[in-house]
N, CA, C, O and the ligand as a Tripos MOL2 file, in Angstrom:
@<TRIPOS>MOLECULE
protein
  293   291    74     0     0
PROTEIN
NO_CHARGES

@<TRIPOS>ATOM
      1 N          40.0050   15.9960  -13.1510 N.3       1 MET1
      2 CA         39.9710   15.5220  -11.7330 C.3       1 MET1
      3 C          40.3930   14.1250  -11.5690 C.2       1 MET1
      4 O          39.6990   13.2250  -12.0430 O.2       1 MET1
      5 N          41.4400   13.8870  -10.9550 N.am      2 PRO2
      6 CA         42.0020   12.5250  -10.7910 C.3       2 PRO2
      7 C          41.1620   11.7080   -9.7580 C.2       2 PRO2
      8 O          40.3960   12.2320   -8.9500 O.2       2 PRO2
      9 N          41.3920   10.3550   -9.8730 N.am      3 GLY3
     10 CA         40.7460    9.5140   -8.9010 C.3       3 GLY3
     11 C          39.2590    9.3420   -9.1230 C.2       3 GLY3
     12 O          38.4180    9.4070   -8.2260 O.2       3 GLY3
     13 N          39.0180    9.1180  -10.3990 N.am      4 THR4
     14 CA         37.6050    8.8160  -10.7340 C.3       4 THR4
     15 C          37.2640    7.3570  -10.4140 C.2       4 THR4
     16 O          36.0990    6.9770  -10.2940 O.2       4 THR4
     17 N          38.2910    6.5830  -10.2870 N.am      5 LYS5
     18 CA         38.0020    5.1620  -10.0470 C.3       5 LYS5
     19 C          37.8800    5.0430   -8.5270 C.2       5 LYS5
     20 O          38.8150    5.2970   -7.7680 O.2       5 LYS5
     21 N          36.6810    4.6460   -8.1350 N.am      6 VAL6
     22 CA         36.3370    4.4820   -6.6650 C.3       6 VAL6
     23 C          36.5340    3.0300   -6.2340 C.2       6 VAL6
     24 O          35.8660    2.1030   -6.6950 O.2       6 VAL6
     25 N          37.4390    2.9030   -5.3730 N.am      7 LYS7
     26 CA         37.6780    1.5260   -4.8580 C.3       7 LYS7
     27 C          37.0880    1.3410   -3.4690 C.2       7 LYS7
     28 O          37.1990    2.2580   -2.6560 O.2       7 LYS7
     29 N          36.5010    0.2750   -3.1630 N.am      8 GLY8
     30 CA         35.9550    0.0410   -1.9170 C.3       8 GLY8
     31 C          37.0290   -0.0470   -0.8540 C.2       8 GLY8
     32 O          38.2090   -0.2080   -1.1660 O.2       8 GLY8
     33 N          36.6220    0.0570    0.4040 N.am      9 ASN9
     34 CA         37.6420    0.0280    1.5260 C.3       9 ASN9
     35 C          38.2710   -1.3640    1.5760 C.2       9 ASN9
     36 O          37.5960   -2.3900    1.5020 O.2       9 ASN9
     37 N          39.6040   -1.3450    1.7060 N.am     10 GLN10
     38 CA         40.3110   -2.5990    2.0170 C.3      10 GLN10
     39 C          39.9500   -3.7410    1.1130 C.2      10 GLN10
     40 O          39.7390   -4.8680    1.5620 O.2      10 GLN10
     41 N          39.8800   -3.4370   -0.2030 N.am     11 GLY11
     42 CA         39.7350   -4.4870   -1.1250 C.3      11 GLY11
     43 C          38.4080   -5.3080   -1.0170 C.2      11 GLY11
     44 O          38.3710   -6.4540   -1.4650 O.2      11 GLY11
     45 N          37.3960   -4.7720   -0.4680 N.am     12 SER12
     46 CA         36.2090   -5.5350   -0.3110 C.3      12 SER12
     47 C          35.5130   -5.4200   -1.7410 C.2      12 SER12
     48 O          34.8680   -4.4190   -2.0520 O.2      12 SER12
     49 N          35.6770   -6.4480   -2.5410 N.am     13 ASP13
     50 CA         35.2450   -6.3790   -3.8710 C.3      13 ASP13
     51 C          33.7090   -6.7790   -3.9750 C.2      13 ASP13
     52 O          33.3530   -7.8310   -4.5060 O.2      13 ASP13
     53 N          32.9120   -5.9430   -3.4770 N.am     14 LYS14
     54 CA         31.5100   -6.3190   -3.5640 C.3      14 LYS14
     55 C          31.0440   -5.9660   -4.9710 C.2      14 LYS14
     56 O          31.3710   -4.9060   -5.5030 O.2      14 LYS14
     57 N          30.3130   -6.8320   -5.5300 N.am     15 ILE15
     58 CA         29.8580   -6.6520   -6.8890 C.3      15 ILE15
     59 C          28.4680   -5.9910   -6.8480 C.2      15 ILE15
     60 O          27.5090   -6.4400   -6.2210 O.2      15 ILE15
     61 N          28.4740   -4.8810   -7.5860 N.am     16 CYS16
     62 CA         27.2080   -4.0250   -7.6870 C.3      16 CYS16
     63 C          26.2940   -4.7380   -8.6880 C.2      16 CYS16
     64 O          26.7130   -4.9930   -9.8170 O.2      16 CYS16
     65 N          25.1750   -5.0340   -8.3400 N.am     17 LYS17
     66 CA         24.2120   -5.6860   -9.2430 C.3      17 LYS17
     67 C          23.2650   -4.6420   -9.6590 C.2      17 LYS17
     68 O          22.8560   -3.7850   -8.8760 O.2      17 LYS17
     69 N          22.9020   -4.7180  -10.9460 N.am     18 LYS18
     70 CA         22.0380   -3.7120  -11.5470 C.3      18 LYS18
     71 C          20.8590   -4.4500  -12.2660 C.2      18 LYS18
     72 O          21.0110   -5.4950  -12.8990 O.2      18 LYS18
     73 N          19.7770   -3.8550  -12.1180 N.am     19 VAL19
     74 CA         18.5460   -4.4020  -12.8240 C.3      19 VAL19
     75 C          17.6870   -3.1570  -13.1730 C.2      19 VAL19
     76 O          17.7940   -2.1030  -12.5460 O.2      19 VAL19
     77 N          16.8910   -3.3240  -14.1360 N.am     20 ARG20
     78 CA         15.9800   -2.2180  -14.4550 C.3      20 ARG20
     79 C          14.6220   -2.4720  -13.9560 C.2      20 ARG20
     80 O          14.1010   -3.5800  -14.0880 O.2      20 ARG20
     81 N          14.0170   -1.4590  -13.3740 N.am     21 CYS21
     82 CA         12.6970   -1.5850  -12.8380 C.3      21 CYS21
     83 C          11.7380   -2.1990  -13.9670 C.2      21 CYS21
     84 O          11.7480   -1.8030  -15.1330 O.2      21 CYS21
     85 N          10.9820   -3.1240  -13.5200 N.am     22 SER22
     86 CA         10.0380   -3.8590  -14.5290 C.3      22 SER22
     87 C           8.9610   -2.9130  -15.0600 C.2      22 SER22
     88 O           8.3110   -3.1630  -16.0750 O.2      22 SER22
     89 N           8.8100   -1.8180  -14.3200 N.am     23 TYR23
     90 CA          7.6910   -0.9910  -14.7590 C.3      23 TYR23
     91 C           8.2060    0.3150  -15.4320 C.2      23 TYR23
     92 O           7.8020    0.5850  -16.5630 O.2      23 TYR23
     93 N           9.0450    1.1060  -14.8130 N.am     24 CYS24
     94 CA          9.5660    2.3570  -15.3670 C.3      24 CYS24
     95 C          10.9040    2.3170  -15.9510 C.2      24 CYS24
     96 O          11.3450    3.3090  -16.5300 O.2      24 CYS24
     97 N          11.6150    1.1830  -15.8350 N.am     25 LYS25
     98 CA         12.9330    1.0500  -16.4190 C.3      25 LYS25
     99 C          13.9750    1.7340  -15.7730 C.2      25 LYS25
    100 O          15.0720    1.8440  -16.3200 O.2      25 LYS25
    101 N          13.7250    2.2400  -14.5770 N.am     26 LYS26
    102 CA         14.7080    2.9150  -13.8740 C.3      26 LYS26
    103 C          15.7090    2.0030  -13.3100 C.2      26 LYS26
    104 O          15.3600    0.8960  -12.8990 O.2      26 LYS26
    105 N          17.0090    2.4170  -13.2580 N.am     27 GLU27
    106 CA         17.9860    1.3960  -12.8020 C.3      27 GLU27
    107 C          17.9380    1.2210  -11.3460 C.2      27 GLU27
    108 O          17.7940    2.1970  -10.6110 O.2      27 GLU27
    109 N          18.0580   -0.0590  -10.8600 N.am     28 ILE28
    110 CA         18.0640   -0.3730   -9.4470 C.3      28 ILE28
    111 C          19.4210   -1.0660   -9.2630 C.2      28 ILE28
    112 O          19.8100   -1.9700  -10.0020 O.2      28 ILE28
    113 N          20.0830   -0.5980   -8.2690 N.am     29 THR29
    114 CA         21.4420   -1.2430   -7.9010 C.3      29 THR29
    115 C          21.4020   -1.6140   -6.4750 C.2      29 THR29
    116 O          20.7610   -1.0040   -5.6200 O.2      29 THR29
    117 N          22.1720   -2.7150   -6.2680 N.am     30 TRP30
    118 CA         22.3580   -3.1630   -4.9270 C.3      30 TRP30
    119 C          23.6700   -3.9830   -4.9480 C.2      30 TRP30
    120 O          24.1960   -4.2990   -6.0150 O.2      30 TRP30
    121 N          24.1690   -4.3080   -3.7810 N.am     31 GLN31
    122 CA         25.4430   -5.0790   -3.7210 C.3      31 GLN31
    123 C          25.1910   -6.5250   -3.5700 C.2      31 GLN31
    124 O          24.2590   -6.9660   -2.8970 O.2      31 GLN31
    125 N          26.0600   -7.2690   -4.2250 N.am     32 GLU32
    126 CA         25.9070   -8.7150   -4.0830 C.3      32 GLU32
    127 C          26.1500   -9.1330   -2.6960 C.2      32 GLU32
    128 O          27.0770   -8.6360   -2.0570 O.2      32 GLU32
    129 N          25.3480  -10.0390   -2.1840 N.am     33 GLY33
    130 CA         25.4360  -10.4410   -0.8320 C.3      33 GLY33
    131 C          24.4550   -9.7190    0.0920 C.2      33 GLY33
    132 O          24.1140  -10.2190    1.1640 O.2      33 GLY33
    133 N          23.9930   -8.5060   -0.3480 N.am     34 ASP34
    134 CA         22.9790   -7.8480    0.3530 C.3      34 ASP34
    135 C          21.6280   -8.4060   -0.0210 C.2      34 ASP34
    136 O          21.4990   -9.0010   -1.0900 O.2      34 ASP34
    137 N          20.6230   -8.2440    0.8020 N.am     35 PRO35
    138 CA         19.3100   -8.6250    0.4490 C.3      35 PRO35
    139 C          18.7450   -7.9000   -0.7140 C.2      35 PRO35
    140 O          19.0830   -6.7330   -0.9060 O.2      35 PRO35
    141 N          17.9460   -8.4730   -1.4720 N.am     36 LEU36
    142 CA         17.3080   -7.7620   -2.6490 C.3      36 LEU36
    143 C          16.5800   -6.4840   -2.2290 C.2      36 LEU36
    144 O          16.0730   -6.3890   -1.1120 O.2      36 LEU36
    145 N          16.5390   -5.6000   -3.0440 N.am     37 PRO37
    146 CA         15.8470   -4.3140   -2.7700 C.3      37 PRO37
    147 C          14.3980   -4.6920   -2.4000 C.2      37 PRO37
    148 O          13.8680   -5.6630   -2.9400 O.2      37 PRO37
    149 N          13.7210   -3.9110   -1.4500 N.am     38 PRO38
    150 CA         12.4210   -4.3030   -0.9990 C.3      38 PRO38
    151 C          11.3260   -4.5030   -2.1050 C.2      38 PRO38
    152 O          10.4280   -5.3410   -2.0180 O.2      38 PRO38
    153 N          11.4980   -3.6590   -3.1290 N.am     39 TYR39
    154 CA         10.4100   -3.6960   -4.1170 C.3      39 TYR39
    155 C          10.9090   -4.4710   -5.4160 C.2      39 TYR39
    156 O          10.2630   -4.4490   -6.4630 O.2      39 TYR39
    157 N          12.0780   -5.1390   -5.2670 N.am     40 PHE40
    158 CA         12.5020   -5.9190   -6.3910 C.3      40 PHE40
    159 C          11.5000   -6.7690   -7.0460 C.2      40 PHE40
    160 O          10.8240   -7.4950   -6.3170 O.2      40 PHE40
    161 N          11.3040   -6.7860   -8.3170 N.am     41 PRO41
    162 CA         12.1450   -6.1030   -9.3640 C.3      41 PRO41
    163 C          11.6590   -4.7340   -9.8750 C.2      41 PRO41
    164 O          11.7840   -4.3510  -11.0380 O.2      41 PRO41
    165 N          11.0650   -4.0110   -8.8230 N.am     42 PHE42
    166 CA         10.6350   -2.7430   -9.1820 C.3      42 PHE42
    167 C          11.4960   -1.7220   -8.3760 C.2      42 PHE42
    168 O          12.1410   -2.1060   -7.4000 O.2      42 PHE42
    169 N          11.5060   -0.4910   -8.7640 N.am     43 CYS43
    170 CA         12.4070    0.5230   -8.0840 C.3      43 CYS43
    171 C          11.7070    1.0970   -6.8080 C.2      43 CYS43
    172 O          12.3370    1.6400   -5.9000 O.2      43 CYS43
    173 N          10.3930    0.9370   -6.8170 N.am     44 SER44
    174 CA          9.6510    1.6350   -5.6430 C.3      44 SER44
    175 C           8.3160    0.9000   -5.4750 C.2      44 SER44
    176 O           7.8710    0.0920   -6.2900 O.2      44 SER44
    177 N           7.7170    1.2710   -4.3130 N.am     45 ALA45
    178 CA          6.4130    0.7640   -3.9870 C.3      45 ALA45
    179 C           5.4330    1.1590   -5.0870 C.2      45 ALA45
    180 O           4.5710    0.3660   -5.4650 O.2      45 ALA45
    181 N           5.5620    2.3870   -5.6020 N.am     46 ARG46
    182 CA          4.6090    2.9060   -6.5030 C.3      46 ARG46
    183 C           4.6070    2.1070   -7.7980 C.2      46 ARG46
    184 O           3.5510    1.7730   -8.3350 O.2      46 ARG46
    185 N           5.8290    1.7990   -8.3020 N.am     47 CYS47
    186 CA          5.9020    0.9540   -9.5130 C.3      47 CYS47
    187 C           5.3000   -0.4590   -9.2870 C.2      47 CYS47
    188 O           4.5890   -1.0290  -10.1150 O.2      47 CYS47
    189 N           5.6610   -0.9710   -8.0690 N.am     48 LYS48
    190 CA          5.0780   -2.3020   -7.8280 C.3      48 LYS48
    191 C           3.5700   -2.2920   -7.7500 C.2      48 LYS48
    192 O           2.9170   -3.1930   -8.2750 O.2      48 LYS48
    193 N           3.0260   -1.3210   -7.1260 N.am     49 LEU49
    194 CA          1.5910   -1.2610   -7.0550 C.3      49 LEU49
    195 C           0.9710   -0.9750   -8.4060 C.2      49 LEU49
    196 O          -0.0410   -1.5800   -8.7610 O.2      49 LEU49
    197 N           1.5410   -0.0910   -9.1450 N.am     50 VAL50
    198 CA          0.9450    0.2340  -10.4370 C.3      50 VAL50
    199 C           0.9900   -1.0080  -11.3530 C.2      50 VAL50
    200 O           0.0180   -1.2840  -12.0550 O.2      50 VAL50
    201 N           2.1080   -1.7560  -11.3510 N.am     51 ASP51
    202 CA          2.2870   -2.8960  -12.1810 C.3      51 ASP51
    203 C           1.3140   -3.9970  -11.6820 C.2      51 ASP51
    204 O           0.6910   -4.6780  -12.4960 O.2      51 ASP51
    205 N           1.1980   -4.1540  -10.4730 N.am     52 LEU52
    206 CA          0.3080   -5.2540   -9.8520 C.3      52 LEU52
    207 C          -1.1790   -4.7880  -10.1290 C.2      52 LEU52
    208 O          -2.0490   -5.6160  -10.3960 O.2      52 LEU52
    209 N          -1.4200   -3.5180  -10.0600 N.am     53 GLY53
    210 CA         -2.7530   -2.9910  -10.2640 C.3      53 GLY53
    211 C          -3.1920   -3.2310  -11.7220 C.2      53 GLY53
    212 O          -4.3390   -3.6060  -11.9660 O.2      53 GLY53
    213 N          -2.3140   -3.0240  -12.6540 N.am     54 SER54
    214 CA         -2.6800   -3.2030  -14.0360 C.3      54 SER54
    215 C          -2.8910   -4.7060  -14.3470 C.2      54 SER54
    216 O          -3.7320   -5.0870  -15.1610 O.2      54 SER54
    217 N          -2.0700   -5.5460  -13.6450 N.am     55 TRP55
    218 CA         -2.3290   -6.9980  -13.8090 C.3      55 TRP55
    219 C          -3.7140   -7.4130  -13.2660 C.2      55 TRP55
    220 O          -4.4570   -8.1590  -13.9020 O.2      55 TRP55
    221 N          -4.0160   -6.9110  -12.0970 N.am     56 LEU56
    222 CA         -5.2280   -7.2660  -11.4080 C.3      56 LEU56
    223 C          -6.4410   -6.8650  -12.2960 C.2      56 LEU56
    224 O          -7.4080   -7.5980  -12.5030 O.2      56 LEU56
    225 N          -6.2680   -5.5870  -12.8050 N.am     57 GLU57
    226 CA         -7.3450   -5.0330  -13.6020 C.3      57 GLU57
    227 C          -7.5090   -5.8130  -14.8360 C.2      57 GLU57
    228 O          -8.6590   -6.0090  -15.2290 O.2      57 GLU57
    229 N          -6.5380   -6.2740  -15.4840 N.am     58 GLU58
    230 CA         -6.5620   -7.1250  -16.6640 C.3      58 GLU58
    231 C          -7.2710   -8.4010  -16.3310 C.2      58 GLU58
    232 O          -8.1280   -8.8570  -17.0890 O.2      58 GLU58
    233 N          -6.9230   -8.9980  -15.1850 N.am     59 GLU59
    234 CA         -7.4600  -10.2710  -14.8540 C.3      59 GLU59
    235 C          -8.9260  -10.1530  -14.5670 C.2      59 GLU59
    236 O          -9.7350  -11.0190  -14.9020 O.2      59 GLU59
    237 N          -9.2310   -9.0750  -13.9490 N.am     60 TYR60
    238 CA        -10.6050   -8.7790  -13.6340 C.3      60 TYR60
    239 C         -11.4790   -8.5990  -14.8100 C.2      60 TYR60
    240 O         -12.6210   -9.0570  -14.8280 O.2      60 TYR60
    241 N         -10.9870   -7.9710  -15.7460 N.am     61 ARG61
    242 CA        -11.6580   -7.7410  -17.1150 C.3      61 ARG61
    243 C         -11.8940   -9.0460  -17.7770 C.2      61 ARG61
    244 O         -12.9740   -9.2740  -18.3210 O.2      61 ARG61
    245 N         -10.8960   -9.9430  -17.7540 N.am     62 ILE62
    246 CA        -11.0700  -11.2730  -18.3700 C.3      62 ILE62
    247 C         -12.1980  -12.0130  -17.5720 C.2      62 ILE62
    248 O         -13.1180  -12.5400  -18.1970 O.2      62 ILE62
    249 N         -12.1530  -12.0570  -16.3660 N.am     63 LYS63
    250 CA        -13.1230  -12.7580  -15.5840 C.3      63 LYS63
    251 C         -14.5490  -12.1860  -15.8260 C.2      63 LYS63
    252 O         -15.5210  -12.9320  -15.9430 O.2      63 LYS63
    253 N         -14.6280  -10.9190  -15.8930 N.am     64 GLU64
    254 CA        -15.9380  -10.2910  -16.0870 C.3      64 GLU64
    255 C         -16.4330  -10.7110  -17.5460 C.2      64 GLU64
    256 O         -17.5950  -11.0700  -17.7350 O.2      64 GLU64
    257 N         -15.5880  -10.6530  -18.4530 N.am     65 TYR65
    258 CA        -15.9190  -11.0750  -19.7880 C.3      65 TYR65
    259 C         -16.4580  -12.5090  -19.8980 C.2      65 TYR65
    260 O         -17.4300  -12.7800  -20.6050 O.2      65 TYR65
    261 N         -15.7970  -13.4030  -19.1810 N.am     66 PHE66
    262 CA        -16.2430  -14.7560  -19.2010 C.3      66 PHE66
    263 C         -17.5540  -14.9940  -18.4250 C.2      66 PHE66
    264 O         -18.4270  -15.7600  -18.8350 O.2      66 PHE66
    265 N         -17.6360  -14.2950  -17.2860 N.am     67 SER67
    266 CA        -18.8860  -14.5090  -16.4800 C.3      67 SER67
    267 C         -20.0500  -13.8930  -17.2370 C.2      67 SER67
    268 O         -21.1720  -14.3900  -17.1360 O.2      67 SER67
    269 N         -19.8250  -12.8590  -17.9680 N.am     68 ARG68
    270 CA        -20.9120  -12.3060  -18.7450 C.3      68 ARG68
    271 C         -21.3980  -13.2600  -19.8040 C.2      68 ARG68
    272 O         -22.6030  -13.4170  -20.0040 O.2      68 ARG68
    273 N         -20.4890  -13.8840  -20.4690 N.am     69 ARG69
    274 CA        -20.7950  -14.8450  -21.4250 C.3      69 ARG69
    275 C         -21.5330  -16.0360  -20.8820 C.2      69 ARG69
    276 O         -22.4280  -16.5730  -21.5350 O.2      69 ARG69
    277 N         -21.1580  -16.4570  -19.6730 N.am     70 GLU70
    278 CA        -21.8600  -17.5250  -19.0640 C.3      70 GLU70
    279 C         -23.4110  -17.1380  -18.7730 C.2      70 GLU70
    280 O         -24.3880  -17.8470  -19.0140 O.2      70 GLU70
    281 N         -23.4000  -15.8900  -18.2170 N.am     71 ALA71
    282 CA        -24.7380  -15.4170  -17.8490 C.3      71 ALA71
    283 C         -25.6320  -15.2630  -19.0980 C.2      71 ALA71
    284 O         -26.8320  -15.4970  -18.9510 O.2      71 ALA71
    285 N         -25.2100  -14.9220  -20.2140 N.am     72 ASN72
    286 CA        -25.9790  -14.8260  -21.3780 C.3      72 ASN72
    287 C         -26.3000  -16.1900  -22.0600 C.2      72 ASN72
    288 O         -27.0620  -16.2560  -23.0250 O.2      72 ASN72
    289 N         -25.7210  -17.2060  -21.5490 N.am     73 ASP73
    290 CA        -25.9190  -18.5330  -22.2060 C.3      73 ASP73
    291 C         -27.3410  -18.9760  -21.9480 C.2      73 ASP73
    292 O         -27.7440  -20.0500  -22.3940 O.2      73 ASP73
    293 ZN         10.1360    1.9810  -11.3170 Zn       74 ZN74
@<TRIPOS>BOND
     1     1     2 1
     2     2     3 1
     3     3     4 2
     4     3     5 am
     5     5     6 1
     6     6     7 1
     7     7     8 2
     8     7     9 am
     9     9    10 1
    10    10    11 1
    11    11    12 2
    12    11    13 am
    13    13    14 1
    14    14    15 1
    15    15    16 2
    16    15    17 am
    17    17    18 1
    18    18    19 1
    19    19    20 2
    20    19    21 am
    21    21    22 1
    22    22    23 1
    23    23    24 2
    24    23    25 am
    25    25    26 1
    26    26    27 1
    27    27    28 2
    28    27    29 am
    29    29    30 1
    30    30    31 1
    31    31    32 2
    32    31    33 am
    33    33    34 1
    34    34    35 1
    35    35    36 2
    36    35    37 am
    37    37    38 1
    38    38    39 1
    39    39    40 2
    40    39    41 am
    41    41    42 1
    42    42    43 1
    43    43    44 2
    44    43    45 am
    45    45    46 1
    46    46    47 1
    47    47    48 2
    48    47    49 am
    49    49    50 1
    50    50    51 1
    51    51    52 2
    52    51    53 am
    53    53    54 1
    54    54    55 1
    55    55    56 2
    56    55    57 am
    57    57    58 1
    58    58    59 1
    59    59    60 2
    60    59    61 am
    61    61    62 1
    62    62    63 1
    63    63    64 2
    64    63    65 am
    65    65    66 1
    66    66    67 1
    67    67    68 2
    68    67    69 am
    69    69    70 1
    70    70    71 1
    71    71    72 2
    72    71    73 am
    73    73    74 1
    74    74    75 1
    75    75    76 2
    76    75    77 am
    77    77    78 1
    78    78    79 1
    79    79    80 2
    80    79    81 am
    81    81    82 1
    82    82    83 1
    83    83    84 2
    84    83    85 am
    85    85    86 1
    86    86    87 1
    87    87    88 2
    88    87    89 am
    89    89    90 1
    90    90    91 1
    91    91    92 2
    92    91    93 am
    93    93    94 1
    94    94    95 1
    95    95    96 2
    96    95    97 am
    97    97    98 1
    98    98    99 1
    99    99   100 2
   100    99   101 am
   101   101   102 1
   102   102   103 1
   103   103   104 2
   104   103   105 am
   105   105   106 1
   106   106   107 1
   107   107   108 2
   108   107   109 am
   109   109   110 1
   110   110   111 1
   111   111   112 2
   112   111   113 am
   113   113   114 1
   114   114   115 1
   115   115   116 2
   116   115   117 am
   117   117   118 1
   118   118   119 1
   119   119   120 2
   120   119   121 am
   121   121   122 1
   122   122   123 1
   123   123   124 2
   124   123   125 am
   125   125   126 1
   126   126   127 1
   127   127   128 2
   128   127   129 am
   129   129   130 1
   130   130   131 1
   131   131   132 2
   132   131   133 am
   133   133   134 1
   134   134   135 1
   135   135   136 2
   136   135   137 am
   137   137   138 1
   138   138   139 1
   139   139   140 2
   140   139   141 am
   141   141   142 1
   142   142   143 1
   143   143   144 2
   144   143   145 am
   145   145   146 1
   146   146   147 1
   147   147   148 2
   148   147   149 am
   149   149   150 1
   150   150   151 1
   151   151   152 2
   152   151   153 am
   153   153   154 1
   154   154   155 1
   155   155   156 2
   156   155   157 am
   157   157   158 1
   158   158   159 1
   159   159   160 2
   160   159   161 am
   161   161   162 1
   162   162   163 1
   163   163   164 2
   164   163   165 am
   165   165   166 1
   166   166   167 1
   167   167   168 2
   168   167   169 am
   169   169   170 1
   170   170   171 1
   171   171   172 2
   172   171   173 am
   173   173   174 1
   174   174   175 1
   175   175   176 2
   176   175   177 am
   177   177   178 1
   178   178   179 1
   179   179   180 2
   180   179   181 am
   181   181   182 1
   182   182   183 1
   183   183   184 2
   184   183   185 am
   185   185   186 1
   186   186   187 1
   187   187   188 2
   188   187   189 am
   189   189   190 1
   190   190   191 1
   191   191   192 2
   192   191   193 am
   193   193   194 1
   194   194   195 1
   195   195   196 2
   196   195   197 am
   197   197   198 1
   198   198   199 1
   199   199   200 2
   200   199   201 am
   201   201   202 1
   202   202   203 1
   203   203   204 2
   204   203   205 am
   205   205   206 1
   206   206   207 1
   207   207   208 2
   208   207   209 am
   209   209   210 1
   210   210   211 1
   211   211   212 2
   212   211   213 am
   213   213   214 1
   214   214   215 1
   215   215   216 2
   216   215   217 am
   217   217   218 1
   218   218   219 1
   219   219   220 2
   220   219   221 am
   221   221   222 1
   222   222   223 1
   223   223   224 2
   224   223   225 am
   225   225   226 1
   226   226   227 1
   227   227   228 2
   228   227   229 am
   229   229   230 1
   230   230   231 1
   231   231   232 2
   232   231   233 am
   233   233   234 1
   234   234   235 1
   235   235   236 2
   236   235   237 am
   237   237   238 1
   238   238   239 1
   239   239   240 2
   240   239   241 am
   241   241   242 1
   242   242   243 1
   243   243   244 2
   244   243   245 am
   245   245   246 1
   246   246   247 1
   247   247   248 2
   248   247   249 am
   249   249   250 1
   250   250   251 1
   251   251   252 2
   252   251   253 am
   253   253   254 1
   254   254   255 1
   255   255   256 2
   256   255   257 am
   257   257   258 1
   258   258   259 1
   259   259   260 2
   260   259   261 am
   261   261   262 1
   262   262   263 1
   263   263   264 2
   264   263   265 am
   265   265   266 1
   266   266   267 1
   267   267   268 2
   268   267   269 am
   269   269   270 1
   270   270   271 1
   271   271   272 2
   272   271   273 am
   273   273   274 1
   274   274   275 1
   275   275   276 2
   276   275   277 am
   277   277   278 1
   278   278   279 1
   279   279   280 2
   280   279   281 am
   281   281   282 1
   282   282   283 1
   283   283   284 2
   284   283   285 am
   285   285   286 1
   286   286   287 1
   287   287   288 2
   288   287   289 am
   289   289   290 1
   290   290   291 1
   291   291   292 2
@<TRIPOS>SUBSTRUCTURE
     1 MET1         2 RESIDUE 1 A MET
     2 PRO2         6 RESIDUE 1 A PRO
     3 GLY3        10 RESIDUE 1 A GLY
     4 THR4        14 RESIDUE 1 A THR
     5 LYS5        18 RESIDUE 1 A LYS
     6 VAL6        22 RESIDUE 1 A VAL
     7 LYS7        26 RESIDUE 1 A LYS
     8 GLY8        30 RESIDUE 1 A GLY
     9 ASN9        34 RESIDUE 1 A ASN
    10 GLN10       38 RESIDUE 1 A GLN
    11 GLY11       42 RESIDUE 1 A GLY
    12 SER12       46 RESIDUE 1 A SER
    13 ASP13       50 RESIDUE 1 A ASP
    14 LYS14       54 RESIDUE 1 A LYS
    15 ILE15       58 RESIDUE 1 A ILE
    16 CYS16       62 RESIDUE 1 A CYS
    17 LYS17       66 RESIDUE 1 A LYS
    18 LYS18       70 RESIDUE 1 A LYS
    19 VAL19       74 RESIDUE 1 A VAL
    20 ARG20       78 RESIDUE 1 A ARG
    21 CYS21       82 RESIDUE 1 A CYS
    22 SER22       86 RESIDUE 1 A SER
    23 TYR23       90 RESIDUE 1 A TYR
    24 CYS24       94 RESIDUE 1 A CYS
    25 LYS25       98 RESIDUE 1 A LYS
    26 LYS26      102 RESIDUE 1 A LYS
    27 GLU27      106 RESIDUE 1 A GLU
    28 ILE28      110 RESIDUE 1 A ILE
    29 THR29      114 RESIDUE 1 A THR
    30 TRP30      118 RESIDUE 1 A TRP
    31 GLN31      122 RESIDUE 1 A GLN
    32 GLU32      126 RESIDUE 1 A GLU
    33 GLY33      130 RESIDUE 1 A GLY
    34 ASP34      134 RESIDUE 1 A ASP
    35 PRO35      138 RESIDUE 1 A PRO
    36 LEU36      142 RESIDUE 1 A LEU
    37 PRO37      146 RESIDUE 1 A PRO
    38 PRO38      150 RESIDUE 1 A PRO
    39 TYR39      154 RESIDUE 1 A TYR
    40 PHE40      158 RESIDUE 1 A PHE
    41 PRO41      162 RESIDUE 1 A PRO
    42 PHE42      166 RESIDUE 1 A PHE
    43 CYS43      170 RESIDUE 1 A CYS
    44 SER44      174 RESIDUE 1 A SER
    45 ALA45      178 RESIDUE 1 A ALA
    46 ARG46      182 RESIDUE 1 A ARG
    47 CYS47      186 RESIDUE 1 A CYS
    48 LYS48      190 RESIDUE 1 A LYS
    49 LEU49      194 RESIDUE 1 A LEU
    50 VAL50      198 RESIDUE 1 A VAL
    51 ASP51      202 RESIDUE 1 A ASP
    52 LEU52      206 RESIDUE 1 A LEU
    53 GLY53      210 RESIDUE 1 A GLY
    54 SER54      214 RESIDUE 1 A SER
    55 TRP55      218 RESIDUE 1 A TRP
    56 LEU56      222 RESIDUE 1 A LEU
    57 GLU57      226 RESIDUE 1 A GLU
    58 GLU58      230 RESIDUE 1 A GLU
    59 GLU59      234 RESIDUE 1 A GLU
    60 TYR60      238 RESIDUE 1 A TYR
    61 ARG61      242 RESIDUE 1 A ARG
    62 ILE62      246 RESIDUE 1 A ILE
    63 LYS63      250 RESIDUE 1 A LYS
    64 GLU64      254 RESIDUE 1 A GLU
    65 TYR65      258 RESIDUE 1 A TYR
    66 PHE66      262 RESIDUE 1 A PHE
    67 SER67      266 RESIDUE 1 A SER
    68 ARG68      270 RESIDUE 1 A ARG
    69 ARG69      274 RESIDUE 1 A ARG
    70 GLU70      278 RESIDUE 1 A GLU
    71 ALA71      282 RESIDUE 1 A ALA
    72 ASN72      286 RESIDUE 1 A ASN
    73 ASP73      290 RESIDUE 1 A ASP
    74 ZN74       293 GROUP 0 **** ****
């Protein structure tokens, strides 16, 4: 099948940016000059929330650990 090379219209050489989702490693692409994807650096709201949730949970555990130590003092 010929013509596998896809050229943008009228030589608009927009650079396609790629990054992998910080959580699930799925590839996220967007064009240079465009605003960043809404959930950047994640692929979706789900990944963002899951990642954020795990962070908060971790922080909470640490706080709980320290507050218990203080209470036992
Ligand atoms: Zn993801």
